C-alpha positions as CSV (number, residue, x, y, z in Angstrom):
1,X,-48.4,-151.3,15.2
2,X,-51.6,-150.8,12.6
3,X,-52.9,-148.3,14.8
4,X,-49.5,-146.0,15.2
5,X,-49.6,-146.0,11.5
6,X,-53.2,-145.0,11.6
7,X,-53.2,-142.1,13.6
8,X,-49.4,-140.7,12.2
9,X,-50.6,-141.4,8.8
10,X,-54.0,-139.2,10.2
11,X,-51.7,-136.6,11.6
12,X,-49.7,-136.6,8.7
13,X,-51.9,-135.6,6.1
14,X,-53.8,-132.6,8.3
15,X,-51.0,-131.1,8.9
16,X,-49.7,-130.9,5.1
17,X,-52.8,-128.8,4.3
18,X,-51.8,-126.5,7.2
19,X,-47.9,-126.6,7.5
20,X,-47.4,-124.2,4.8
21,X,-48.9,-121.2,7.3
22,X,-46.8,-122.1,10.4
23,X,-45.9,-118.9,11.4
24,X,-43.8,-117.8,14.0
25,X,-46.0,-117.3,17.5
26,X,-43.5,-115.4,19.9
27,X,-41.7,-118.4,21.5
28,X,-38.3,-117.6,23.0
29,X,-36.3,-119.5,20.8
30,X,-37.3,-120.1,16.7
31,X,-35.1,-121.5,14.5
32,X,-35.7,-122.0,10.2
33,X,-36.7,-125.3,9.3
34,X,-34.9,-128.1,7.0
35,X,-36.1,-131.3,7.6
36,X,-38.0,-133.0,9.6
37,X,-36.9,-137.0,10.7
38,X,-39.9,-139.4,12.2
39,X,-39.4,-142.1,13.7
40,X,-40.9,-145.0,15.6
41,X,-39.2,-145.4,19.4
42,X,-39.6,-149.2,20.4
43,X,-39.3,-150.7,24.0
44,X,-38.4,-154.4,23.9
45,X,-39.7,-156.0,27.0
46,X,-42.7,-158.6,28.6
47,X,-44.4,-156.3,26.1
48,X,-43.6,-154.1,23.1
49,X,-44.3,-150.5,23.8
50,X,-44.1,-148.1,20.0
51,X,-43.6,-144.9,20.5
52,X,-43.6,-142.5,17.4
53,X,-41.8,-139.1,17.6
54,X,-40.4,-136.4,15.1
55,X,-36.8,-134.6,15.2
56,X,-37.0,-131.2,13.5
57,X,-33.8,-129.8,12.3
58,X,-33.2,-126.3,12.0
59,X,-30.7,-123.9,10.7
60,X,-29.5,-123.7,14.3
61,X,-31.2,-126.1,16.7
62,X,-33.2,-129.1,16.8
63,X,-36.0,-130.3,18.6
64,X,-37.0,-134.0,19.3
65,X,-40.6,-134.2,20.9
66,X,-43.4,-136.9,20.5
67,X,-45.1,-136.5,17.6
68,X,-48.6,-136.0,19.0
69,X,-47.0,-132.9,21.0
70,X,-46.0,-131.8,17.6
71,X,-48.8,-132.3,16.1
72,X,-50.4,-130.1,18.6
73,X,-47.9,-127.2,18.1
74,X,-48.2,-127.1,14.7
75,X,-52.1,-126.8,14.6
76,X,-51.0,-124.0,16.4
77,X,-49.2,-121.9,14.5
78,X,-51.6,-122.4,11.8
79,X,-54.5,-119.5,10.9
80,X,-56.6,-122.1,9.3
81,X,-56.9,-125.2,11.4
82,X,-59.9,-125.1,13.5
83,X,-60.7,-125.4,16.7
84,X,-62.1,-128.8,16.5
85,X,-59.0,-130.1,15.0
86,X,-56.9,-128.3,17.6
87,X,-59.4,-130.4,20.1
88,X,-58.9,-133.8,18.7
89,X,-54.6,-133.7,18.3
90,X,-55.3,-132.5,22.1
91,X,-56.7,-135.0,23.4
92,X,-54.8,-137.8,21.6
93,X,-52.0,-136.2,23.1
94,X,-54.1,-135.8,26.4
95,X,-55.1,-139.9,26.2
96,X,-51.8,-141.6,24.8
97,X,-50.3,-144.0,26.7
98,X,-47.1,-144.4,24.8
99,X,-45.7,-141.0,24.8
100,X,-42.7,-140.1,24.7
101,X,-42.2,-137.8,27.7
102,X,-39.0,-136.1,27.2
103,X,-38.1,-132.9,24.8
104,X,-34.4,-132.5,23.6
105,X,-33.2,-129.6,21.8
106,X,-29.6,-129.6,20.5
107,X,-28.4,-126.3,20.0
108,X,-25.5,-126.2,17.4
109,X,-24.1,-122.1,18.0
110,X,-24.1,-123.1,21.9
111,X,-22.7,-126.1,21.5
112,X,-25.0,-128.1,24.2
113,X,-28.5,-129.7,24.4
114,X,-31.3,-128.9,26.7
115,X,-33.7,-131.8,27.5
116,X,-36.7,-131.3,29.5
117,X,-38.6,-134.5,31.3
118,X,-42.0,-135.5,33.1
119,X,-41.0,-136.0,36.3
120,X,-44.4,-135.9,37.8
121,X,-46.0,-133.9,39.5
122,X,-43.3,-131.7,37.5
123,X,-41.2,-130.7,34.9
124,X,-37.2,-130.7,35.1
125,X,-35.2,-129.6,32.7
126,X,-30.9,-129.5,31.9
127,X,-28.1,-128.9,29.7
128,X,-25.6,-131.1,28.2
129,X,-22.7,-130.6,26.3
130,X,-23.2,-131.6,22.7
131,X,-19.9,-134.4,21.5
132,X,-19.7,-136.6,24.5
133,X,-20.7,-139.4,22.5
134,X,-17.0,-141.1,21.6
135,X,-18.0,-142.4,18.1
136,X,-16.2,-145.5,16.7
137,X,-16.5,-145.7,12.8
138,X,-17.4,-149.6,11.7
139,X,-17.5,-151.6,8.8
140,X,-21.1,-152.4,7.3
141,X,-24.2,-150.5,5.5
142,X,-27.7,-150.6,5.4
143,X,-30.0,-149.1,3.8
144,X,-33.0,-146.9,6.5
145,X,-35.6,-144.8,4.6
146,X,-34.1,-145.0,1.0
147,X,-30.8,-143.9,2.8
148,X,-27.5,-145.6,2.1
149,X,-26.1,-145.9,6.0
150,X,-22.8,-146.3,7.9
151,X,-22.4,-147.7,11.3
152,X,-20.6,-146.3,14.3
153,X,-20.9,-147.5,17.8
154,X,-20.5,-145.9,21.3
155,X,-21.1,-146.0,25.1
156,X,-23.2,-143.5,26.3
157,X,-25.7,-143.5,29.7
158,X,-24.6,-147.2,30.8
159,X,-25.3,-148.7,27.5
160,X,-23.3,-149.8,24.6
161,X,-24.8,-148.0,21.1
162,X,-25.0,-148.9,17.6
163,X,-26.1,-146.3,15.2
164,X,-26.7,-145.7,11.6
165,X,-26.3,-142.6,10.1
166,X,-26.9,-141.4,6.3
167,X,-23.8,-139.2,4.6
168,X,-26.0,-137.7,2.6
169,X,-27.8,-135.8,4.8
170,X,-25.8,-133.0,6.0
171,X,-26.9,-133.0,9.6
172,X,-24.5,-134.1,13.0
173,X,-28.0,-134.9,14.9
174,X,-29.8,-138.2,15.4
175,X,-32.8,-139.3,17.5
176,X,-33.4,-138.4,21.2
177,X,-30.0,-137.1,22.3
178,X,-27.4,-138.9,19.6
179,X,-25.3,-136.2,17.6
180,X,-21.5,-136.1,16.7
181,X,-21.5,-137.8,13.2
182,X,-20.8,-136.5,9.9
183,X,-24.7,-137.7,8.6
184,X,-27.6,-137.6,10.5
185,X,-28.7,-140.7,12.2
186,X,-31.3,-142.2,11.0
187,X,-31.7,-145.8,13.2
188,X,-29.9,-146.9,17.1
189,X,-30.2,-149.6,19.0
190,X,-28.8,-150.6,22.3
191,X,-26.6,-153.9,22.5
192,X,-29.7,-155.7,24.1
193,X,-32.3,-154.4,21.8
194,X,-34.3,-153.1,24.2
195,X,-34.4,-149.3,23.4
196,X,-34.4,-148.8,19.5
197,X,-35.4,-145.6,17.4
198,X,-35.6,-146.0,13.2
199,X,-36.5,-143.7,10.9
200,X,-40.1,-144.0,8.7
201,X,-40.3,-141.1,7.3
202,X,-37.4,-137.9,6.1
203,X,-38.9,-135.0,4.4
204,X,-38.3,-131.1,3.9
205,X,-39.7,-129.4,7.3
206,X,-41.9,-126.3,6.6
207,X,-43.0,-126.1,10.8
208,X,-40.5,-123.8,13.1
209,X,-38.3,-125.5,14.8
210,X,-39.3,-123.4,18.7
211,X,-37.7,-123.5,21.8
212,X,-39.9,-121.7,24.7
213,X,-39.3,-121.0,27.6
214,X,-41.1,-122.7,30.5
215,X,-41.4,-121.0,33.7
216,X,-42.6,-123.8,35.8
217,X,-40.0,-125.4,34.8
218,X,-37.5,-126.8,37.2
219,X,-33.5,-125.8,36.1
220,X,-31.0,-128.9,37.7
221,X,-28.3,-131.5,36.9
222,X,-28.2,-134.4,34.6
223,X,-27.6,-136.7,37.6
224,X,-30.5,-134.9,39.8
225,X,-33.2,-135.4,37.0
226,X,-32.7,-138.8,36.3
227,X,-32.6,-140.0,40.1
228,X,-35.9,-137.9,40.2
229,X,-37.4,-139.3,36.8
230,X,-36.7,-142.7,38.5
231,X,-37.8,-142.3,42.3
232,X,-41.3,-140.3,40.3
233,X,-41.8,-143.5,38.3
234,X,-41.6,-145.8,41.4
235,X,-43.7,-143.8,43.5
236,X,-46.5,-144.0,40.3
237,X,-45.7,-147.9,39.7
238,X,-46.3,-148.3,43.7
239,X,-49.4,-145.9,43.7
240,X,-47.8,-143.3,46.2
241,X,-49.1,-139.8,45.5
242,X,-47.0,-136.7,45.9
243,X,-47.6,-134.6,49.0
244,X,-50.4,-132.3,49.5
245,X,-48.1,-129.2,49.1
246,X,-46.9,-130.0,46.1
247,X,-50.1,-130.8,44.1
248,X,-52.1,-127.9,42.7
249,X,-54.7,-129.9,40.9
250,X,-55.5,-133.2,39.4
251,X,-57.1,-134.8,36.5
252,X,-57.8,-138.2,35.5
253,X,-58.8,-139.1,32.4
254,X,-59.7,-142.7,30.9
255,X,-58.6,-143.9,28.0
256,X,-60.0,-146.6,25.5
257,X,-58.0,-149.1,26.4
258,X,-60.1,-148.3,30.1
259,X,-57.2,-147.5,32.4
260,X,-56.4,-144.4,33.7
261,X,-54.2,-141.5,33.2
262,X,-53.8,-139.1,36.1
263,X,-52.0,-135.5,35.8
264,X,-51.0,-133.4,38.5
265,X,-50.6,-130.0,37.9
266,X,-50.6,-130.2,34.4
267,X,-47.8,-133.7,34.1
268,X,-49.3,-136.8,33.4
269,X,-48.7,-139.9,35.7
270,X,-49.4,-142.8,33.1
271,X,-49.4,-146.7,33.8
272,X,-46.5,-148.6,31.7
273,X,-47.0,-152.0,30.6
274,X,-43.8,-152.8,31.9
275,X,-43.0,-150.2,34.3
276,X,-40.3,-147.8,33.8
277,X,-37.7,-148.8,31.5
278,X,-35.0,-145.9,31.5
279,X,-33.3,-145.3,28.2
280,X,-30.0,-144.0,30.3
281,X,-29.1,-146.3,33.3
282,X,-26.5,-143.5,34.7
């Protein structure tokens, strides 16, 4: 946890001097930034896994992504970021053992979200409607990041979820795929407390919220992507490699912990301490 805070703080300090220079880099979709919320994402299993992610809230859509991916993209917008700075965070992203390997964009005007996921050796994407979570408003209050939050519950993806949302923050979004409440969702956990998101910082947004087209991503349905992800992660656990016709290039990087992260076609195969722990069961 201490190393996560150190890395996140370091990224924040560097980006604070650079974000004011953010420019549109010509990506396909671009939304004016309003807010940013940094979350810790914890998987509780034999070994506690702690990830850092960020929700960028724009006027037209939101983006939820790993914090190091956000840092790399933010530096690419800056005209003053040095090659050394960019290389530093590219390496942090490349060698991250605890990397949140999904990106979720919630598009308000179209009423749908796009989910992009690393499914070695590919990137896969699917679309899903917003508003599929049927929330029940519950009694209870908690203070998170200085905001008084109300409680709500819903079933989604084979899990029962409890979330805390802040009516003071005018957004219907939240971490991961959560959406549809009258206020930003600042915390969420499943009934078994196995998966937990919690806001650790909330601030004004200065970096453009961008959805770049990825021609290499395979478009499919939610059901097929989740099934392919499970198969891929089982193959990684068992040491099975993709067929030779699927492999264009292979790169191997050693982390500071001495473990190897293998990239096939630019998509990581990360050794997971607890094996694959999917957020969605169905």
